[in-house]
Structures are given as structure tokens and as C-alpha cells.
VEXKEGU-305629 format. One record per residue (C-alpha): residue in one letter; x, y, z. Coordinates in steps of 0.05 Angstrom, whole numbers, plus 5000, padded with zeros to 4 digits. Each point is the difference from the previous one (the first is absolute). Last residue first. Example, Ala and Ser with C-alpha at 12.3 -4.5 7.8 and 13.67 -1.06 7.14 Angstrom:
2
+--------+------+-------+------+
| residu | east | north |   up |
+--------+------+-------+------+
|      S | 5273 |  4979 | 5143 |
|      A | 4973 |  4931 | 5013 |
+--------+------+-------+------+
This chain:
158
+--------+------+-------+------+
| residu | east | north |   up |
+--------+------+-------+------+
|      Y | 5279 |  6221 | 4438 |
|      D | 5004 |  4947 | 5055 |
|      T | 5046 |  4938 | 4993 |
|      G | 4993 |  4938 | 5042 |
|      R | 4959 |  4952 | 5040 |
|      Q | 4934 |  4995 | 4959 |
|      S | 4935 |  4974 | 5023 |
|      W | 4958 |  4985 | 4936 |
|      A | 4930 |  4978 | 5017 |
|      W | 4958 |  4958 | 4955 |
|      G | 4925 |  4988 | 4984 |
|      T | 4951 |  4956 | 4963 |
|      I | 5048 |  4964 | 4959 |
|      R | 4970 |  4946 | 4958 |
|      W | 5004 |  4925 | 5007 |
|      G | 4968 |  4958 | 4944 |
|      A | 4953 |  5018 | 4944 |
|      T | 4940 |  4975 | 5039 |
|      V | 5021 |  5040 | 5060 |
|      K | 5051 |  4988 | 5053 |
|      Q | 5009 |  5062 | 5043 |
|      L | 5068 |  5030 | 5018 |
|      A | 5032 |  5044 | 5052 |
|      F | 5070 |  5022 | 4990 |
|      T | 5055 |  5028 | 5048 |
|      W | 5067 |  5027 | 4971 |
|      V | 5055 |  5009 | 5052 |
|      A | 5051 |  5046 | 4971 |
|      G | 5073 |  5009 | 4977 |
|      D | 5026 |  5056 | 4960 |
|      T | 5052 |  4996 | 4950 |
|      L | 5034 |  5062 | 4965 |
|      P | 5038 |  5014 | 4936 |
|      K | 5016 |  5073 | 4987 |
|      G | 4974 |  5027 | 4932 |
|      N | 4950 |  5052 | 5031 |
|      H | 4975 |  4944 | 5043 |
|      K | 5016 |  4932 | 4967 |
|      Y | 4962 |  4938 | 5019 |
|      T | 5000 |  4940 | 5044 |
|      D | 4937 |  4982 | 5043 |
|      T | 5008 |  4939 | 5045 |
|      A | 4943 |  4961 | 5033 |
|      P | 4991 |  4953 | 5060 |
|      V | 4933 |  4965 | 4994 |
|      L | 4941 |  5001 | 5043 |
|      V | 4938 |  4962 | 4970 |
|      Y | 4928 |  4996 | 5026 |
|      A | 4951 |  4956 | 4961 |
|      R | 4925 |  4996 | 4992 |
|      D | 4954 |  4950 | 4968 |
|      G | 5000 |  4954 | 5058 |
|      N | 5052 |  5021 | 5051 |
|      I | 5068 |  5000 | 4966 |
|      E | 5062 |  5024 | 5039 |
|      L | 5070 |  5020 | 4972 |
|      R | 5051 |  5029 | 5046 |
|      Q | 5074 |  5016 | 4989 |
|      P | 4986 |  4986 | 4925 |
|      E | 5064 |  4987 | 4959 |
|      G | 5033 |  5061 | 4973 |
|      V | 4969 |  5056 | 4956 |
|      A | 5033 |  5039 | 4945 |
|      L | 4983 |  5067 | 4970 |
|      N | 5038 |  5038 | 4947 |
|      E | 5001 |  5072 | 4984 |
|      D | 5045 |  5025 | 4940 |
|      T | 4981 |  5074 | 5015 |
|      I | 4983 |  5048 | 5056 |
|      G | 5014 |  5072 | 4986 |
|      N | 4945 |  5027 | 5050 |
|      K | 4947 |  5027 | 4954 |
|      K | 5006 |  4940 | 4953 |
|      D | 4997 |  4951 | 5058 |
|      F | 4940 |  5032 | 5028 |
|      A | 4964 |  5001 | 4935 |
|      V | 5013 |  4928 | 4986 |
|      D | 4980 |  4984 | 5072 |
|      D | 4935 |  5039 | 4994 |
|      N | 4979 |  4966 | 4934 |
|      W | 5017 |  4930 | 5034 |
|      W | 4960 |  5019 | 5061 |
|      D | 4941 |  5020 | 4959 |
|      A | 5000 |  4937 | 4961 |
|      C | 5006 |  4956 | 5064 |
|      A | 4943 |  5042 | 5036 |
|      S | 4952 |  5003 | 4941 |
|      T | 4946 |  4962 | 5031 |
|      G | 5007 |  5026 | 5069 |
|      Q | 5054 |  5027 | 5042 |
|      W | 5068 |  5036 | 4996 |
|      A | 5040 |  5025 | 5060 |
|      H | 5068 |  5039 | 5007 |
|      P | 4980 |  5061 | 4960 |
|      P | 5059 |  5005 | 4997 |
|      F | 5056 |  4951 | 5006 |
|      D | 5013 |  4946 | 5052 |
|      D | 4945 |  4951 | 4979 |
|      I | 4932 |  4977 | 5027 |
|      I | 4956 |  4963 | 4948 |
|      S | 4929 |  4981 | 5003 |
|      A | 4964 |  4955 | 4946 |
|      Q | 4932 |  4987 | 4973 |
|      A | 4990 |  4958 | 4936 |
|      A | 5062 |  4961 | 5022 |
|      C | 5069 |  5015 | 4974 |
|      T | 5042 |  4952 | 4958 |
|      A | 4972 |  5030 | 4935 |
|      T | 5023 |  5068 | 5025 |
|      W | 5073 |  4981 | 4994 |
|      A | 4989 |  4959 | 4934 |
|      N | 4970 |  5066 | 4971 |
|      K | 5054 |  5044 | 5025 |
|      D | 5055 |  4961 | 4970 |
|      G | 5064 |  5036 | 5016 |
|      N | 5040 |  4933 | 5001 |
|      N | 5021 |  5011 | 5072 |
|      F | 4930 |  5018 | 5020 |
|      S | 4971 |  4939 | 4967 |
|      A | 5054 |  4955 | 5032 |
|      V | 4981 |  5029 | 5069 |
|      Y | 4926 |  4981 | 4990 |
|      Q | 5019 |  4933 | 4971 |
|      K | 5036 |  4988 | 5065 |
|      V | 4944 |  5016 | 5042 |
|      T | 4954 |  4956 | 4958 |
|      T | 5051 |  4942 | 5005 |
|      I | 5003 |  5009 | 5073 |
|      V | 4925 |  4985 | 5005 |
|      D | 5002 |  4941 | 4951 |
|      T | 5060 |  4968 | 5039 |
|      K | 4961 |  5008 | 5063 |
|      E | 4939 |  4968 | 4970 |
|      S | 5043 |  4942 | 4975 |
|      A | 5027 |  4988 | 5071 |
|      K | 4930 |  5001 | 5027 |
|      A | 4976 |  4947 | 4948 |
|      P | 5062 |  4958 | 5012 |
|      S | 4985 |  4996 | 5076 |
|      V | 5058 |  5029 | 5042 |
|      I | 5024 |  4957 | 5056 |
|      L | 5041 |  5040 | 5052 |
|      P | 4939 |  5018 | 5040 |
|      A | 4988 |  4923 | 5010 |
|      A | 5069 |  4983 | 5030 |
|      A | 4981 |  5015 | 5072 |
|      L | 4935 |  4963 | 4991 |
|      A | 5038 |  4940 | 4974 |
|      A | 5051 |  5002 | 5059 |
|      V | 4940 |  5006 | 5050 |
|      L | 4963 |  4940 | 4968 |
|      L | 5067 |  4959 | 5001 |
|      L | 5013 |  5018 | 5073 |
|      I | 4926 |  4980 | 5019 |
|      M | 5007 |  4934 | 4961 |
|      R | 5068 |  4985 | 5038 |
|      R | 4965 |  5014 | 5068 |
|      M | 4945 |  4950 | 4981 |
+--------+------+-------+------+
């Protein structure tokens, strides 16, 4: 009996380490959406960028107006980013994300926290900023879509 109890305790302790294939696949799909979002930005593809957004989205970023919401949030952010970069002499911008520090899926909703790096030139001078990029996503018929994100930069101010 004692041996049975020890085996049961060991099995229960290991249970959180076991990831079902369906859950692993969902996590892969979620991070793929985030990586597509980043690749679209790096490729200068506004249409692909906005295609990864949900019908309603909310964005918080470190440049004015700092918040975008609604059906055109992703497109509005893109346009404001282009204008901000032009006004401030920012060129050759490239984003990169690392492995998720946190990725949770609860039904049709997901939460992702990734380290991010923004490399660019400011008036010709190469700079790199680190950030934490937090995403919220929702699974819809077409797949996972970004419902919101917040960029928390640790770096340069203009």
C-alpha cells in the first residue's frame, strides 16, 4: 500500500510536466501568429501586419499618442509609427522576439510575454533597445488573432 501511495504521489508530481499534443500545438500556433506579426513589420508589409490583428484591438506603445483602440488600431499604429520614424530620423528598423517567457492559453484566449529587441538607426547612428512585449490573442475561425499588445521599452528616449 505504501508503495502504491508513493507511485501515485510521483505520478501526480510529474503530471504538470506532461503537455498534451493538442496544447503544445495550440502554443505553437499562438507564437507563430506573434512571429508572423513581427515578420510583417520587418518586411514592411502593412496588410500582413493588420491581417494578424483581431477585428477590435488595443495597443499601448512608447510613442505618441501612446494608445490605439478599435477596428483600425493596428493600421492606425502603423501609420503613426511611420510618421514618428520619419519625424525623428529613425530608419532601418528591425524587430526580433525571443522565446516566450510566459505563454498561457485559456480556451479561445492566449497571453504571451516575450523579450523583444528593436534595432534601428537614429539619425544614422545604430541603436538597439530591449523591451518586454506582451500580447493578448483570441482564437477565431481564421486562427489566432492579436486583440492587444503593450510594448515596455527599456532604452532610448528622443
